[in-house]
C-alpha positions as CSV (number, residue, x, y, z in Angstrom):
1,X,0.0,-0.1,0.0
2,X,1.2,3.6,-0.8
3,X,0.4,6.6,1.4
4,X,0.3,9.9,-0.5
5,X,0.7,13.1,1.5
6,X,0.3,16.6,0.3
7,X,0.8,19.6,2.7
8,X,-0.1,23.2,2.4
9,X,-0.6,26.2,4.6
10,X,-3.5,28.7,4.7
11,X,-4.0,31.8,7.0
12,X,-5.8,30.8,10.1
13,X,-8.8,33.1,9.3
14,X,-9.4,31.1,6.1
15,X,-8.8,27.7,7.6
16,X,-12.2,26.7,8.5
17,X,-13.6,27.4,5.0
18,X,-10.7,25.7,3.3
19,X,-11.0,22.5,5.4
20,X,-14.8,22.5,4.7
21,X,-14.0,22.7,0.9
22,X,-11.5,19.9,1.1
23,X,-14.1,17.7,2.8
24,X,-16.8,18.6,0.2
25,X,-14.8,18.6,-2.9
26,X,-11.3,17.1,-2.5
27,X,-12.2,14.1,-0.4
28,X,-15.0,13.0,-2.8
29,X,-12.7,13.6,-5.7
30,X,-10.1,11.1,-4.2
31,X,-13.0,8.5,-3.5
32,X,-14.1,8.6,-7.1
33,X,-11.2,6.4,-7.9
34,X,-12.5,2.9,-7.0
35,X,-9.0,1.8,-5.9
36,X,-8.6,4.6,-3.3
37,X,-8.3,3.0,0.1
38,X,-8.9,6.2,2.2
39,X,-8.8,10.0,2.2
40,X,-8.3,12.1,5.2
41,X,-7.8,15.9,5.7
42,X,-5.6,16.6,8.7
43,X,-5.1,20.2,10.0
44,X,-3.6,22.0,12.8
45,X,-2.8,25.6,13.7
46,X,0.8,26.6,13.7
47,X,1.2,30.3,14.6
48,X,-0.4,32.5,12.0
49,X,-1.1,29.7,9.7
50,X,-2.9,26.4,9.6
51,X,-1.2,23.4,8.1
52,X,-3.4,21.2,6.1
53,X,-2.4,17.7,5.0
54,X,-4.2,15.4,2.8
55,X,-3.4,11.8,3.5
56,X,-4.6,9.2,1.0
57,X,-4.0,5.5,0.6
58,X,-3.7,3.5,-2.6
59,X,-2.8,-0.1,-3.5
60,X,-0.1,1.0,-5.9
61,X,1.5,3.8,-8.1
62,X,-0.8,2.9,-11.0
63,X,-3.8,3.7,-8.8
64,X,-2.4,7.0,-7.9
65,X,-1.8,7.8,-11.5
66,X,-5.5,7.4,-12.1
67,X,-6.0,10.4,-9.7
68,X,-3.0,12.5,-10.2
69,X,-2.0,11.7,-13.8
70,X,1.2,10.0,-15.3
71,X,3.6,12.3,-13.2
72,X,2.0,11.0,-10.1
73,X,4.1,12.9,-7.7
74,X,2.8,16.3,-9.1
75,X,0.4,17.9,-6.7
76,X,-3.2,18.2,-7.8
77,X,-5.1,21.4,-7.2
78,X,-8.6,22.5,-7.3
79,X,-10.1,25.9,-8.6
80,X,-10.3,27.2,-5.0
81,X,-6.9,26.4,-3.8
82,X,-5.1,29.6,-5.0
83,X,-7.7,31.7,-3.0
84,X,-6.4,30.1,0.2
85,X,-2.8,28.7,0.1
86,X,0.1,30.7,1.2
87,X,2.3,28.8,-1.2
88,X,1.6,26.1,-3.9
89,X,3.7,23.1,-3.4
90,X,4.6,21.4,-6.6
91,X,5.0,17.8,-5.3
92,X,3.1,15.3,-3.1
93,X,5.1,12.7,-1.2
94,X,4.7,9.0,-1.3
95,X,5.5,6.4,1.4
96,X,5.2,2.6,1.4
97,X,2.8,1.6,4.3
98,X,3.4,-1.5,6.5
99,X,0.0,-2.7,8.0
100,X,-3.3,-1.9,6.4
101,X,-5.9,-1.8,9.0
102,X,-7.4,0.5,11.7
103,X,-8.0,-0.8,15.2
104,X,-10.9,0.2,17.4
105,X,-13.8,2.1,15.9
106,X,-14.1,2.1,12.2
107,X,-13.1,5.2,10.4
108,X,-15.4,6.3,7.6
């Protein structure tokens, strides 16, 4: 399994709206790819900005290409991103995952 991480920073005063949009637009976009194994929006305030990380899980690189395109490590952006982000990171990071299940209550 592959974890894909993308991180961006938004001003704190825009964070609530940005996180809402990520939940309403980005997460469903990830989930439209049938091989997607999970999509999560993580966020925390760091001084004057809020760090937002999208964490998604995929069975392999080919599945990520269905979402991100052939150059799979290129970050994917939505129309609203430039209105919020302080910088536009070019790349997403990918990590091999050991273990593939959550314990305790199911996460949906």
